[in-house]
C-alpha positions in Angstrom: -59.3 72.6 -287.4 -62.6 71.3 -288.8 -65.3 70.3 -286.4 -68.2 68.0 -287.6 -71.8 68.6 -286.7 -73.4 65.2 -286.0 -76.8 63.7 -285.7 -76.9 62.9 -281.9 -77.9 59.6 -280.4 -81.6 60.0 -280.1 -82.6 56.9 -278.1 -82.5 53.2 -278.6 -85.4 53.1 -281.0 -84.7 56.1 -283.2 -82.2 55.3 -286.0 -82.8 58.2 -288.5 -83.9 61.8 -288.6 -84.9 64.2 -291.3 -83.3 67.6 -291.8 -86.1 70.1 -291.3 -84.2 73.4 -291.8 -80.7 74.8 -292.0 -80.7 78.0 -289.8 -77.2 78.7 -290.8 -75.9 78.7 -294.4 -72.4 77.9 -295.9 -70.2 80.8 -295.2 -72.1 82.0 -292.0 -70.1 82.6 -288.9 -71.6 80.5 -286.0 -70.9 80.5 -282.2 -70.8 77.6 -279.9 -74.3 76.8 -278.6 -76.1 78.6 -281.5 -78.7 76.6 -283.3 -77.5 75.8 -286.9 -79.9 73.2 -287.9 -83.3 71.6 -287.0 -84.0 68.0 -287.4 -87.0 65.9 -286.8 -87.8 62.3 -285.9 -91.1 60.3 -285.7 -91.2 61.5 -281.9 -89.8 65.1 -281.8 -88.2 68.0 -283.5 -84.7 68.9 -282.3 -82.4 71.9 -282.6 -78.8 71.1 -283.1 -76.4 73.6 -281.8 -72.9 74.5 -283.1 -70.2 72.5 -281.1 -67.7 75.3 -281.5 -67.2 78.8 -282.9 -66.2 79.2 -286.5 -67.6 79.4 -290.2 -70.0 76.8 -291.4 -67.9 75.5 -294.4 -70.0 72.6 -295.6 -73.5 71.2 -295.5 -73.5 67.5 -296.1 -77.1 66.6 -295.8 -79.8 69.0 -297.4 -83.2 70.0 -296.0 -85.8 67.3 -296.6 -83.3 64.4 -296.6 -83.2 61.5 -294.2 -79.9 60.6 -292.5 -78.8 58.1 -289.9 -77.9 58.8 -286.2 -74.2 59.7 -286.0 -74.1 61.0 -289.5 -72.2 64.2 -290.4 -74.6 67.0 -291.1 -72.1 69.7 -291.8 -68.5 71.0 -291.0 -67.4 74.1 -289.1 -63.9 75.5 -289.6 
């Protein structure tokens, strides 16, 4: 079953974030709670953790790109 990695709600004023670094790559095994991607906003840098154990099967937003809060960053299967 696929699990999406989402940009979390970052406060009322923050509507987008930039992908700073993918720590994991497509095909990598990840564990729940492990940092898989780092994002940044105008206020802070945040480490996004894997919501479940599995394999990172897809990256939907590349490093350096801006994306909206709630967007799907990647998929774990």
